[in-house]
PAFI-172130 format. One record per residue (C-alpha): residue number from 0; residue in three letters; x, y, z. Coordinates in pm, 1 decimal. Layout:
BEGIN
PT  pos  code         X         Y         Z
PT  NUM   ala         X         Y         Z
...
! end
This chain:
BEGIN
PT  pos  code         X         Y         Z
PT    0   met  -18792.9  -15024.5   17477.2
PT    1   gly  -18495.9  -15253.1   17531.3
PT    2   arg  -18699.9  -15546.1   17404.1
PT    3   ala  -18854.9  -15348.4   17117.0
PT    4   his  -18516.8  -15219.7   17000.2
PT    5   ser  -18337.6  -15554.0   17038.6
PT    6   asn  -18608.6  -15728.6   16839.9
PT    7   ala  -18580.9  -15467.5   16564.2
PT    8   trp  -18203.5  -15504.4   16527.4
PT    9   leu  -18246.1  -15882.3   16512.4
PT   10   gln  -18537.5  -15891.4   16268.3
PT   11   ala  -18435.7  -15618.8   16021.4
PT   12   pro  -18185.8  -15830.2   15819.3
PT   13   his  -18425.5  -16126.5   15815.6
PT   14   phe  -18690.0  -15936.1   15621.3
PT   15   phe  -18506.7  -15651.0   15446.2
PT   16   asp  -18197.1  -15641.3   15225.2
PT   17   leu  -17949.9  -15428.8   15418.0
PT   18   pro  -17610.4  -15297.1   15308.3
PT   19   arg  -17466.3  -15422.4   15639.0
PT   20   thr  -17597.1  -15664.3   15900.6
PT   21   pro  -17610.6  -15521.7   16253.0
PT   22   val  -17429.3  -15710.2   16528.9
PT   23   leu  -17573.5  -15691.9   16880.5
PT   24   lys  -17236.3  -15630.3   17042.3
PT   25   val  -17292.0  -15488.3   17391.8
PT   26   ala  -17600.9  -15432.9   17608.4
PT   27   cys  -17561.2  -15167.8   17877.3
PT   28   gly  -17765.3  -15124.1   18196.1
PT   29   arg  -17748.6  -15050.2   18568.0
PT   30   his  -17828.8  -15386.6   18724.5
PT   31   glu  -17574.0  -15649.5   18627.3
PT   32   ala  -17777.2  -15962.1   18706.0
PT   33   ser  -18089.6  -15862.3   18514.1
PT   34   leu  -17873.5  -15715.4   18236.6
PT   35   lys  -17695.1  -16046.8   18179.6
PT   36   glu  -18028.5  -16227.7   18169.4
PT   37   phe  -18160.0  -15974.8   17917.0
PT   38   ala  -17847.7  -15997.6   17699.8
PT   39   gln  -17858.4  -16376.6   17690.6
PT   40   lys  -18225.8  -16379.1   17599.1
PT   41   trp  -18189.4  -16130.3   17313.9
PT   42   gly  -17852.6  -16237.5   17175.6
PT   43   trp  -17624.7  -15954.4   17287.7
PT   44   glu  -17262.6  -16071.2   17286.8
PT   45   glu  -17147.8  -15876.1   17594.9
PT   46   thr  -17275.6  -15659.9   17879.8
PT   47   glu  -17149.8  -15336.5   18034.0
PT   48   thr  -17270.1  -15132.4   18333.4
PT   49   asp  -17061.8  -14821.8   18256.8
PT   50   trp  -17190.3  -14638.9   17949.1
PT   51   lys  -16883.2  -14413.2   17944.4
PT   52   lys  -16665.8  -14713.5   17866.5
PT   53   leu  -16909.8  -14832.5   17603.9
PT   54   val  -16924.2  -14517.4   17390.6
PT   55   thr  -16547.5  -14505.4   17340.5
PT   56   arg  -16506.3  -14866.2   17226.2
PT   57   pro  -16361.4  -14882.6   16872.9
PT   58   asp  -16569.4  -15190.9   16785.3
PT   59   ile  -16896.6  -15002.8   16840.5
PT   60   asp  -17042.0  -14800.9   16549.6
PT   61   ile  -17392.9  -14723.9   16679.2
PT   62   ile  -17520.0  -14617.2   17020.1
PT   63   asp  -17888.0  -14700.0   17075.8
PT   64   ile  -18025.7  -14481.0   17356.0
PT   65   ala  -18337.5  -14648.0   17499.2
PT   66   leu  -18347.2  -14463.0   17831.2
PT   67   pro  -18553.5  -14208.1   18025.9
PT   68   gln  -18514.0  -13865.8   17868.5
PT   69   his  -18308.4  -13711.9   18151.2
PT   70   leu  -18026.6  -13947.8   18049.7
PT   71   his  -18029.1  -13873.5   17674.8
PT   72   tyr  -17825.1  -13553.8   17671.8
PT   73   glu  -17500.0  -13663.3   17833.2
PT   74   ile  -17484.5  -13996.1   17653.2
PT   75   ala  -17571.5  -13854.0   17310.9
PT   76   ile  -17309.3  -13579.0   17342.4
PT   77   ala  -17039.8  -13828.0   17441.8
PT   78   ala  -17140.0  -14072.0   17167.9
PT   79   ala  -17136.1  -13804.7   16897.6
PT   80   lys  -16795.1  -13677.5   17007.6
PT   81   ala  -16672.4  -14037.2   16985.4
PT   82   gly  -16797.2  -14053.1   16625.5
PT   83   lys  -17082.6  -14295.4   16693.0
PT   84   his  -17407.4  -14288.7   16500.5
PT   85   ile  -17704.7  -14240.5   16733.1
PT   86   phe  -18045.5  -14410.9   16742.8
PT   87   cys  -18234.5  -14233.8   17023.1
PT   88   glu  -18573.1  -14277.9   17186.4
PT   89   lys  -18814.6  -13988.8   17218.2
PT   90   pro  -18861.6  -13728.8   17352.6
PT   91   leu  -18518.1  -13601.7   17255.6
PT   92   ala  -18415.8  -13413.3   17569.5
PT   93   met  -18528.9  -13229.4   17881.7
PT   94   asn  -18532.6  -12886.0   17718.0
PT   95   ser  -18453.0  -12704.2   17395.2
PT   96   gln  -18107.0  -12596.4   17517.3
PT   97   gln  -18005.0  -12961.0   17554.2
PT   98   ala  -18164.8  -13047.3   17219.6
PT   99   glu  -17982.1  -12765.5   17040.4
PT  100   glu  -17646.1  -12881.9   17172.3
PT  101   met  -17717.4  -13245.8   17091.5
PT  102   leu  -17799.5  -13148.5   16734.1
PT  103   arg  -17495.1  -12921.8   16701.9
PT  104   val  -17249.9  -13182.0   16832.0
PT  105   cys  -17393.3  -13449.4   16602.3
PT  106   glu  -17367.1  -13218.5   16303.0
PT  107   asp  -17014.6  -13105.4   16398.3
PT  108   asn  -16899.6  -13467.0   16420.9
PT  109   lys  -17087.5  -13573.7   16106.3
PT  110   val  -17268.9  -13865.0   16269.3
PT  111   thr  -17608.2  -13995.4   16160.6
PT  112   his  -17870.9  -13912.2   16423.3
PT  113   tyr  -18220.6  -14056.4   16440.8
PT  114   leu  -18504.6  -13984.0   16686.2
PT  115   asn  -18739.8  -14278.4   16722.7
PT  116   his  -19087.0  -14142.3   16664.3
PT  117   asn  -19166.4  -14485.1   16526.8
PT  118   tyr  -19527.6  -14411.9   16433.8
PT  119   arg  -19411.8  -14239.5   16115.4
PT  120   arg  -19324.5  -14590.9   15999.9
PT  121   val  -19670.8  -14737.6   16039.6
PT  122   pro  -19753.7  -14823.8   15675.4
PT  123   ala  -20092.5  -14652.1   15701.7
PT  124   ile  -19931.9  -14328.5   15822.0
PT  125   ala  -19656.7  -14341.0   15559.5
PT  126   phe  -19932.6  -14390.9   15301.0
PT  127   ala  -20126.2  -14096.3   15446.5
PT  128   lys  -19816.3  -13883.5   15387.0
PT  129   lys  -19813.1  -13998.4   15023.1
PT  130   leu  -20180.9  -13904.2   14976.0
PT  131   ile  -20122.5  -13559.9   15125.5
PT  132   lys  -19811.7  -13501.4   14913.9
PT  133   glu  -20009.0  -13596.1   14601.0
PT  134   gly  -20268.6  -13330.9   14687.4
PT  135   gln  -20551.2  -13576.1   14756.9
PT  136   leu  -20665.0  -13369.7   15057.6
PT  137   gly  -20614.9  -13031.7   14891.7
PT  138   arg  -20561.7  -12740.9   15127.8
PT  139   ile  -20551.5  -12869.2   15485.3
PT  140   phe  -20778.6  -12692.0   15733.1
PT  141   his  -20777.8  -12902.9   16050.4
PT  142   trp  -20565.3  -13142.6   16254.5
PT  143   arg  -20735.9  -13313.6   16547.3
PT  144   gly  -20509.9  -13540.2   16750.7
PT  145   ala  -20549.1  -13734.5   17074.5
PT  146   tyr  -20317.9  -13968.0   17261.1
PT  147   gln  -20494.4  -14130.5   17555.1
PT  148   gln  -20382.5  -14386.9   17813.6
PT  149   asp  -20509.8  -14489.9   18157.6
PT  150   trp  -20216.3  -14652.5   18336.8
PT  151   ile  -20208.0  -14410.7   18633.2
PT  152   val  -20579.9  -14373.6   18707.5
PT  153   asp  -20531.6  -14580.2   19025.0
PT  154   pro  -20409.1  -14341.8   19300.7
PT  155   glu  -20205.2  -14629.4   19446.6
PT  156   phe  -19992.8  -14654.2   19131.9
PT  157   pro  -19640.5  -14563.5   19247.1
PT  158   leu  -19437.8  -14251.1   19178.7
PT  159   thr  -19226.1  -14378.6   18888.6
PT  160   trp  -18969.0  -14165.1   18704.1
PT  161   gln  -19235.1  -14068.7   18449.1
PT  162   leu  -19419.7  -13873.4   18722.1
PT  163   arg  -19124.6  -13664.2   18844.5
PT  164   lys  -19012.6  -13342.9   18676.9
PT  165   glu  -18643.6  -13403.9   18746.6
PT  166   thr  -18645.8  -13724.0   18540.2
PT  167   ala  -18932.9  -13670.2   18293.1
PT  168   gln  -18951.1  -13288.8   18257.4
PT  169   ala  -19329.1  -13314.8   18208.0
PT  170   gly  -19606.6  -13572.5   18189.5
PT  171   pro  -19815.0  -13661.0   17882.3
PT  172   gln  -19732.8  -13321.4   17733.0
PT  173   trp  -19372.3  -13443.4   17694.9
PT  174   asp  -19427.4  -13816.3   17653.6
PT  175   leu  -19744.6  -13849.3   17444.5
PT  176   asn  -19778.5  -13511.1   17277.2
PT  177   ser  -19422.9  -13545.4   17145.2
PT  178   his  -19548.4  -13836.1   16931.2
PT  179   ser  -19858.2  -13644.0   16820.3
PT  180   leu  -19657.0  -13334.0   16737.3
PT  181   asp  -19413.7  -13533.6   16528.3
PT  182   leu  -19699.6  -13677.2   16323.4
PT  183   ala  -19870.5  -13338.8   16288.5
PT  184   gln  -19554.6  -13165.8   16168.0
PT  185   tyr  -19476.7  -13460.1   15938.8
PT  186   leu  -19823.6  -13464.1   15781.8
PT  187   val  -19947.5  -13103.3   15808.4
PT  188   gly  -19650.8  -12872.9   15867.7
PT  189   asp  -19467.1  -12662.0   16124.5
PT  190   ile  -19649.8  -12490.1   16409.3
PT  191   lys  -19634.0  -12115.6   16474.4
PT  192   ser  -19842.4  -12061.6   16790.4
PT  193   val  -19959.2  -12260.2   17093.0
PT  194   ser  -20226.1  -12221.7   17360.9
PT  195   cys  -20230.2  -12488.6   17629.8
PT  196   leu  -20413.1  -12608.2   17941.5
PT  197   thr  -20270.2  -12866.7   18180.5
PT  198   thr  -20406.2  -13020.4   18499.0
PT  199   asn  -20309.7  -13258.0   18775.8
PT  200   phe  -20564.1  -13502.5   18918.8
PT  201   ile  -20355.5  -13688.5   19179.1
PT  202   lys  -20090.2  -13484.5   19356.5
PT  203   glu  -19925.3  -13749.7   19576.2
PT  204   arg  -19842.8  -14116.6   19524.7
PT  205   pro  -19661.7  -14401.4   19698.3
PT  206   leu  -19288.5  -14403.1   19630.9
PT  207   ala  -19174.6  -14662.0   19377.5
PT  208   asp  -18941.5  -14951.0   19443.6
PT  209   glu  -18622.6  -14837.9   19263.6
PT  210   thr  -18559.7  -15185.1   19122.6
PT  211   thr  -18892.2  -15177.5   18935.6
PT  212   ser  -18943.6  -14803.5   18878.4
PT  213   gly  -18863.2  -14823.1   18508.6
PT  214   asn  -19166.0  -15040.5   18441.0
PT  215   leu  -19532.0  -14953.0   18402.9
PT  216   ser  -19593.6  -15241.4   18643.1
PT  217   ala  -19367.7  -15089.9   18909.6
PT  218   glu  -19420.9  -15180.5   19273.2
PT  219   ala  -19469.4  -14930.1   19554.7
PT  220   lys  -19285.0  -14894.5   19882.8
PT  221   thr  -19510.7  -14940.4   20183.0
PT  222   gly  -19596.9  -14629.9   20383.4
PT  223   glu  -19390.1  -14373.5   20191.9
PT  224   thr  -19533.7  -14116.4   19950.5
PT  225   gly  -19402.0  -13838.2   19729.2
PT  226   glu  -19530.2  -13544.5   19526.5
PT  227   val  -19631.0  -13582.7   19161.2
PT  228   thr  -19445.7  -13297.1   18992.1
PT  229   val  -19571.9  -13330.6   18632.3
PT  230   glu  -19913.3  -13277.7   18477.7
PT  231   asp  -20159.2  -13565.0   18431.7
PT  232   ala  -20326.3  -13425.6   18118.6
PT  233   ala  -20262.4  -13155.2   17858.7
PT  234   leu  -20475.0  -12987.4   17591.4
PT  235   met  -20315.8  -12774.3   17319.6
PT  236   leu  -20460.6  -12554.8   17046.9
PT  237   val  -20218.8  -12458.8   16770.9
PT  238   glu  -20188.3  -12259.7   16450.8
PT  239   phe  -19981.2  -12411.1   16170.9
PT  240   glu  -19764.5  -12194.4   15949.8
PT  241   asn  -19971.2  -12296.4   15645.4
PT  242   gly  -20291.6  -12158.5   15801.4
PT  243   ala  -20437.7  -12484.4   15934.2
PT  244   ile  -20543.3  -12506.9   16299.0
PT  245   gly  -20513.2  -12805.1   16529.9
PT  246   ser  -20587.9  -12957.1   16867.2
PT  247   phe  -20389.3  -13204.7   17076.7
PT  248   glu  -20515.7  -13401.5   17376.0
PT  249   ala  -20269.8  -13602.5   17583.6
PT  250   thr  -20372.9  -13782.9   17900.9
PT  251   arg  -20294.3  -14080.0   18121.8
PT  252   phe  -20642.1  -14062.2   18278.3
PT  253   ala  -20862.1  -14178.9   17989.2
PT  254   thr  -21015.9  -14478.6   18163.9
PT  255   gly  -21033.0  -14776.9   17930.9
PT  256   arg  -20778.5  -14636.9   17684.8
PT  257   lys  -20450.7  -14827.9   17680.0
PT  258   asn  -20263.8  -14672.0   17387.3
PT  259   his  -20524.9  -14477.2   17194.4
PT  260   asn  -20329.8  -14266.0   16944.5
PT  261   thr  -20558.6  -14107.9   16686.0
PT  262   phe  -20566.8  -13821.0   16440.8
PT  263   glu  -20807.1  -13664.5   16191.9
PT  264   ile  -20701.4  -13438.4   15904.6
PT  265   tyr  -20960.1  -13237.1   15710.6
PT  266   gly  -20887.3  -13065.2   15379.5
PT  267   ser  -21060.5  -12894.9   15087.6
PT  268   lys  -21061.2  -13211.5   14873.0
PT  269   gly  -21071.1  -13488.6   15129.9
PT  270   ser  -21003.9  -13615.2   15480.6
PT  271   leu  -20807.2  -13884.0   15663.4
PT  272   thr  -20851.2  -14049.5   16000.3
PT  273   phe  -20622.9  -14296.3   16178.7
PT  274   asp  -20637.1  -14497.0   16501.2
PT  275   leu  -20326.2  -14681.3   16621.5
PT  276   glu  -20544.5  -14948.3   16780.7
PT  277   asn  -20643.8  -15035.8   16421.3
PT  278   met  -20301.2  -14956.7   16282.0
PT  279   asn  -20336.2  -15146.9   15954.6
PT  280   glu  -20632.7  -14931.1   15851.4
PT  281   leu  -20664.9  -14577.8   15717.7
PT  282   leu  -20999.5  -14405.1   15660.7
PT  283   phe  -21009.5  -14177.2   15355.7
PT  284   tyr  -21284.3  -13946.6   15227.2
PT  285   ser  -21266.1  -13789.2   14882.3
PT  286   asn  -21484.0  -13512.9   14738.1
PT  287   ser  -21407.1  -13650.9   14391.3
PT  288   asp  -21613.0  -13966.2   14448.4
PT  289   pro  -21943.1  -13970.2   14256.7
PT  290   ala  -22246.7  -13814.2   14420.8
PT  291   gly  -22433.1  -14072.3   14621.1
PT  292   leu  -22120.0  -14281.8   14673.4
PT  293   gln  -21924.4  -14042.9   14890.0
PT  294   gly  -21819.5  -14153.8   15236.9
PT  295   phe  -21520.7  -14261.0   15440.1
PT  296   arg  -21363.9  -14572.7   15287.3
PT  297   lys  -21149.6  -14813.2   15485.6
PT  298   ile  -20812.7  -14876.1   15323.4
PT  299   leu  -20642.6  -15190.1   15452.2
PT  300   thr  -20275.4  -15098.9   15413.2
PT  301   thr  -20138.6  -15453.1   15394.7
PT  302   asp  -20054.5  -15500.8   15028.4
PT  303   ala  -19738.6  -15424.4   14835.0
PT  304   leu  -19865.4  -15082.1   14721.1
PT  305   his  -19817.1  -14952.3   15074.5
PT  306   pro  -19480.7  -14856.9   15230.7
PT  307   tyr  -19272.7  -15134.0   15395.2
PT  308   val  -19544.5  -15400.2   15362.8
PT  309   gln  -19395.6  -15588.1   15067.8
PT  310   asn  -19126.0  -15723.3   15300.5
PT  311   trp  -19371.0  -15887.6   15538.8
PT  312   trp  -19674.5  -16110.7   15481.0
PT  313   pro  -19933.4  -16166.1   15204.7
PT  314   ala  -20202.6  -15899.4   15165.2
PT  315   gly  -20453.2  -15899.6   15449.8
PT  316   his  -20207.0  -16044.7   15700.9
PT  317   ile  -20164.4  -15759.0   15945.4
PT  318   ile  -19846.4  -15633.9   16110.0
PT  319   gly  -19806.7  -15478.3   16455.6
PT  320   tyr  -19637.2  -15227.3   16681.5
PT  321   glu  -19300.1  -15403.3   16680.8
PT  322   his  -19271.0  -15378.4   16302.4
PT  323   thr  -19244.2  -14998.4   16318.2
PT  324   phe  -18914.8  -15036.9   16506.8
PT  325   val  -18786.5  -15275.0   16240.8
PT  326   his  -18872.2  -15019.4   15971.4
PT  327   ala  -18684.5  -14752.7   16167.7
PT  328   val  -18374.1  -14971.5   16196.2
PT  329   val  -18383.8  -15044.5   15822.1
PT  330   asp  -18403.8  -14676.4   15726.4
PT  331   phe  -18136.1  -14585.9   15980.8
PT  332   ile  -17886.0  -14844.9   15855.8
PT  333   lys  -17946.5  -14744.9   15494.0
PT  334   ala  -17893.2  -14377.6   15581.1
PT  335   ile  -17557.0  -14458.9   15739.9
PT  336   ala  -17448.8  -14670.1   15441.1
PT  337   glu  -17551.5  -14401.4   15191.1
PT  338   asn  -17425.1  -14108.9   15402.0
PT  339   lys  -17771.6  -13953.3   15403.0
PT  340   thr  -17994.2  -13807.9   15670.3
PT  341   val  -18285.1  -14002.7   15816.5
PT  342   glu  -18604.2  -13853.7   15958.6
PT  343   pro  -18714.6  -13776.8   16216.5
PT  344   asn  -18378.2  -13671.6   16352.9
PT  345   phe  -18248.5  -13436.5   16618.9
PT  346   his  -18349.0  -13136.6   16407.4
PT  347   asp  -18710.6  -13257.0   16418.7
PT  348   gly  -18674.1  -13336.1   16788.4
PT  349   leu  -18564.9  -12979.3   16859.4
PT  350   lys  -18868.9  -12839.9   16677.2
PT  351   ile  -19095.5  -13068.8   16879.5
PT  352   ile  -18943.2  -12968.6   17212.8
PT  353   lys  -18982.2  -12599.1   17130.3
PT  354   val  -19354.8  -12655.0   17080.4
PT  355   leu  -19381.4  -12864.3   17398.2
PT  356   glu  -19202.5  -12594.3   17597.2
PT  357   ala  -19430.0  -12328.2   17449.2
PT  358   gly  -19726.9  -12537.0   17560.6
PT  359   leu  -19602.7  -12554.9   17919.4
PT  360   gln  -19528.3  -12182.7   17913.7
PT  361   ser  -19879.3  -12112.6   17786.6
PT  362   ala  -20032.8  -12331.9   18056.9
PT  363   ala  -19833.3  -12150.5   18325.0
PT  364   thr  -19909.6  -11796.9   18202.6
PT  365   gly  -20252.8  -11833.3   18041.7
PT  366   gln  -20115.3  -11667.7   17727.6
PT  367   lys  -20086.1  -11779.0   17366.4
PT  368   ile  -19720.5  -11834.6   17278.7
PT  369   ile  -19581.0  -11740.4   16938.1
PT  370   leu  -19294.2  -11964.6   16831.4
PT  371   lys  -18982.7  -11800.3   16692.5
PT  372   asn  -18735.5  -11958.3   16452.2
PT  373   asn  -18902.1  -12298.4   16472.0
! end
């Protein structure tokens, strides 16, 4: 995330007209030697190992939180109280109580807050939102989402922070389903009830080397093991407030899947399907097509008619994962300049965490959970 965010801050003014050009002032991290190397490589002017000093500096306007979620709360609260605008990675917090306070403090201090569910800014997904808003799908009946990875199938993969409840809160339910939920609530609507099943396939793993434990390529300590305290896979069934129903699959045990983020939306007039591994494409079916010609059409969302694309390459020249971060930075900077909100923000993050919590509660009790005041 440090690389993805740094690249976005650097590239945004090269391709988009911004009201102000961001300056990469200070990079903050725990390990001074690697931090200095990182800062030099990405063009940060200074480094700092104490975030508490950083958030109070008068020459800093924005705090970019690209950290594990157990560290979001304290830093975001301090940054908001210091009057800093906040660009924060997902998921927002460890629980809804933290999320509620983060939102309240940001609102009380009138700072712009953004939660980086960057997939909203895939041109194909932004275009899907436009089609839905125009009524091209009619009444929506179904959402079918899946986010599948395989990076911990090997039982010798070490016990990184993502696999411990005290630092991650949960497994793919928190990490992957937070992305899927954001897209579902963005495209379909808010959720009113949740039923969930979770499971754990490998209950103990080698301890991770602390100097590498933030990476998916972390190394293990020899001879020491620890308990996996989060789920390995989660399945949710939901009811949307508008009457649609949906399913969510999130797993890190889908062998062969590296970052397979897909959804299908079915409505009375048409349907949409999307696969992040083909992120420049959107499949669209319309009942209004002539008889005999109906079928899913592939829309290549790389021309100027589609959101964000006009600032990149000629039609047919695809963009990638890193561009979604650039789009987020652009919208965030414009929101600050115009004193407007940007979405998703901490309000959206709170709604997501309430659904995630309801899912874990459902999995623990075997009961359907009705969401209140979502």
